[in-house]
N, C-alpha and C positions, 0 to 999 in steps of 0.2 A: 496545633497543626500550622504549617506554613500557609500564608495567604495564597489562595488559588488551588491548593491541594486538598482542601477539605472535602471537595466533591468526589475525591477518589474513593472514599469509603462507600459511596453509592454505586460504584461500577459493578455490574453483575456479569458482564461477558467480556473477557479479556483475550487479546491476541498477544502471545509472548514469543518474541523471536530470539532464538539462540544462535549466536554467531560461531563461525568456525574457530575463532581464536580462543573460545572457552570450552567448546565441546571436544576439541581434539587434544588428546593426551600429549605430554612433552615428547614421548617417543613415537608418536604417530598413532592413528586409529582413534576410536571413540573412548573418551574418558568415562568409564562406567561409574566410578565413584562420584563424579560430578552429577551424573544423571540420577543416581540414587538420592542425592541431596535435593535435586530439582523436584523429583517425585514427591518427597516429603513436603516441600513447600506448596506444590500444587494441591496436595491433600489438605493442607491447612486452608487454602483458599476455597476449596470445594466445601469444606465444613462450614465456612462462612456464607455458603449459598451462592458462590460464584461459579461460573463455567469458564473453562480455559481451553484455548486452542494454542498449540505450540507450532511455530514455524521454525523448522530446524535445518541448519546447515550440517555439513559433515559427511555426506554420502560419498562425495568424490575423494575426500581425505581418507575415509575408511577403506574405500576400494583401492586407492593408491597403495596403502600399506599392505593389504592382502595380496595384491599383485606383485609385491616385492620391489616397488619403485620408491625411490627416496623423495622425489618431488612430484607434485601433481602435474599431469600432462597439460600442455597448452593447446595441442591440436584438438579440434572439436570432436572428431571421432573417438580419439583416445579418452577425452574427458567423459564422453557418453558411456564408453566401456567401463571406466572407473566407477561412474555413478551406478551402472547396472550391477556391478559387483558389490558396491558399497551400500545400496539401498536396503538390502536384506540384512546386512550386518548392523546398519543403524537401527532398523526397526527391532531387531533382536535385542539390541542394547536397551531400547526404550521399554520393550515388553518386560525384560528382566528387572528393570528399575521400578516400573510402575506397578507390576503385578503384586509384589509383596505389600503394597499400600492399598490393595483392593481396587485397583483401577485397570480397566481394559483400554488399550490404545488402538487407534485405527489409522492406517496409512492413507493419506490423501495426496495424490500427485497431480499437479496442475501445470498448464501452460497458459501463456497470455491469451491464446485463442479460446481457451475454456472460459475465461472471464470476460473477454471482449465481446463475445457473442451473447446476446441477451437470453436466448433460449437455453444455451448451455450453462450460463450463469445461474439461471433459475433452477435448473436441474441440480447443479452443485449445491446451491443453497438448500434445496429440499433434502439432499443427502446429509448435509451438515446438521440440519434440524433433527433428522432421524437419529443421527449419532448422539446428539445431546439427549434425546429422549431415552436412549438406551444407556446413558451414563458413561459413554466412551469419551476418551480424550483424543481428539483428532490431532495427528502429527502431520503437518503439511510441509511439502517440499516441492520445488520446481521439478517437473518431469524431465530431468536432464537427458534421459536416455532417448527421448524422441524429439525434444525441442531442438530447433535449429537457430542459428544466429539471428535470423530476422524476427523470431517470435519469443526469444528468451526475455525474462524480466530484467536480466543484467545483474541482479544481486537479490538476495533474500530479504534485504531491508525493504526494497520496493515491493516484493511479493507480499510481505507482511502487511504493508499499508493497503494493498489491494485486496487482501483477505478480509479486512475490516468490514467493508460493506457486504461481503459474502456471508458473514456470520452476525452482522448487525452489532458489531462490537461497540462498547463504551470507551475502551481504553486500549492503546497499543503500548507495549513495553518492549524496548529494544535492549537486550542484554549482550554486552560485549566485554572487551578487556580494558575499557576506559571508565573512569569515574563519572563522566558526563561530558558535556561540551566544554572544552577549555578555552579560556581567552588566549592561552599560550599553548598551542597544540604540540609544538616541537619539544617543549620541556614538561608537558602534561601538568601544567600548573593553573590554578585559579579557575575552578569550576563555576560555570554560570548556572545558578540554581533554578532560574525561571526565565523562559523566553516568551515574550508576548506576541511576537510576530517574526517570521523567518524573513528577514530583510537581506539585501545584498551584503550588508556588513556581517550578519550572522553566517551567511554562506561562505564568506571569505575566511572565517575562522576555521572552517572544516578542512582546509588544505586539500591534498591530493588523495586519490584512492589508496586503500590499504594493500599491504603485501600478502596477507593471508586472506583467502577467500576473494571474492570479487567486489567487496564493499569498501569499508573504510568510513571515516567520519563524514565524508562528503555524501555517501549514499544514505547515511543515517539522517542527516539533516534534510536531505531531499524527501525521504520517506516521511519525516515529521511534517514537512511542508504540505505534502499530499494529504496526510491524515487530518491535520488541524483545520484545514480550510473546509473540510466536510463535517466538522463538529466533533472529531474524535481527539481526545487528549492523548498526549504521548509522553512517555518517560524513557530516558536513556540513562543506564546505570551499569555498574560493573557486575557481571554475572556471578562472580565468585565472592562477592560480599556476603557475609553470613546472613541467612534468612532474608535475602534481598527482596523477594516478592512480598511477604507479609509486611515488611517494613515500609516498602513503597506504598502499599495499599493503606497503611496506617498513617500516611501523610508525613513520614519522617523526612528530615532534611538530608536527602540522599539522591544523587544523580541530578539530571536536568529535566525540569518539567516544561513541556511545550503546551501553552494554553490553547484550547480550541478557539477558533476565531468566530464561531457562531454556534447556535444550537445545532444539535446533530440532525443532519438531513434524513428524511425518511428514505427507506430502502431504495426505491427506484431512482431518486435523485442522487443518492450516494453513488449508484452505479453510473449514472450519467456523468457525474463530476470526477470520479476517480478511475473507473475501470474501462468504460467504453472507448473504443479506439477511434481517434480523430482522423477523419478521411480528407478534410480540407479546411480552409479558413475563409471566413467572410469578413472583409474589411468594411467597417461602417463609419459614417461620419459622426462628428461630435454630438450633433443633435439626437441622432438615433441612439448613441451610447447612453446619453443622459436619460432618454425615455425608458430604456431598458433597465438601467441601474437605479435611477432615482424614482421613477414613476411606476416601475413594475409592469411595463408594457411589453407586448410581443415585438419581434423585429419584422418590419415591412420592407418591401423591395425598394421603396423610396429612400430608405436609409443606407442602402448598399453602395459602397464606393468601388469595390473590386471583389472578385471571386477567385480564390486561389486553390489549385488542385482539381482533381477529377473525382467526382463522387456521385452516387445515385441518391434519389429521394429516399428518405427514412434512414439515412446514415448520419453519423456524428460529425459535427463541424465545430470549430472554435470561432468565437466572435472576438475580433480584435479591433481596437480603436485606431484613430488616425496615426498614432505613433507606433503601432505594431504590438501594443501590450494586450494580452488576452484578458478579457474581463468576464467572459461567460462561455459556455458551450451548450450545445443542445442538438436536437434532431431536426435536420433540414426537411422541409416538406417537398422540395423540388431538387432535381439533379443540378449539377454544376452548369451544364450548358444552358439549361432553361433560365437559370438565375442570371447568367451573363447577358442574356437577351433582355431581361427586364430590370437590371440593376439601375437604381436611381429613378425609376418610374413610379407614378402613383398607381393606386389599386385599380382604377378604371382602365388604365393603359395595360396593366398586367393581365387583366381579364380579356382585353382585346387580343393580346398576343398569345397567351397560353390557354385561354378558354376558362371554363368554370373550374373552380378549385379554391382552396383557402387563400385568403389574402396574406396571411402570415407566412413569412419565409421560415421563421422559427417561432413556434407558439410558446408563450410563457410557461405553459404546463409541461413542456418538454425541454425545459431550459434550467440550467444551474448558473447563477450569477455570482461571480467572485467580488465584484465591486470595483 
């Protein structure tokens, strides 16, 4: 096995994202032969004791073909109409492919609001756990028919990364029409087999967004960056490579492996770090940043340099250093206006101005630190 990939054999719950570029047949519509092969591979993984969630593109493409259009619509309403037509076609194709392998599929449609709200997130998590207990294979897609521009994920790569905390995944696999992350994307040459950290240099290799679907290499690298910082390993590989899923789980030299940057966060902190919607930013001085990052302390008002945005108490905020780099995020104990009144003040002064309440602006227990 390749160094760093040996742990893949221990992964028990996987999120597998299927891109438009491999699920859509050359003539348009869903490639049912491809899905039959995917179903057989998922069956192999389940025999190994693994649970699989599929995040699937293809609904808009399927609907576009059924509606007799040659190209996917660009207007939001028309895209939503194509998705409404295509969702049933997509699920019919999955049911037809997975049924002969003895697997029941379940459609799960999500919007960012479903995951960003903690109560709705927990409800969705409970539904997923029930589906696993029934032995079903969840097929997840963005709810394109009701999502609007302000709340869309933007691409299913990001959706797949955000589904990881929802199902407490050990591994994210992104399947597309590329062999991995290339050093030379234009000529698709020289695959990088392992990425230790998603640096600006790695992001630069991703180029621009793709033409099919809303993603492309850039969205895949961004999804990998989101997942690995919460402790979920990521694999990017060609979805039409023979037996790609069992081979990846066997540690074969295939695709690009993104190493997790830490041990996997527990469920609530994964939600804090990946899914919860940031409502504002707290700019802190260097001393406060060090106390949070190096000493594991909570953030106090004395460490605040500025408060950006308007938010309520108990909403998500990003913590940024003097240079503007985000190093943590968490739940604020106070609203933005109150924090502006006490920024830079010691706890005794905070109590004099705001009255009784926690001294912590963001408590360590409600915080995820990136470093």
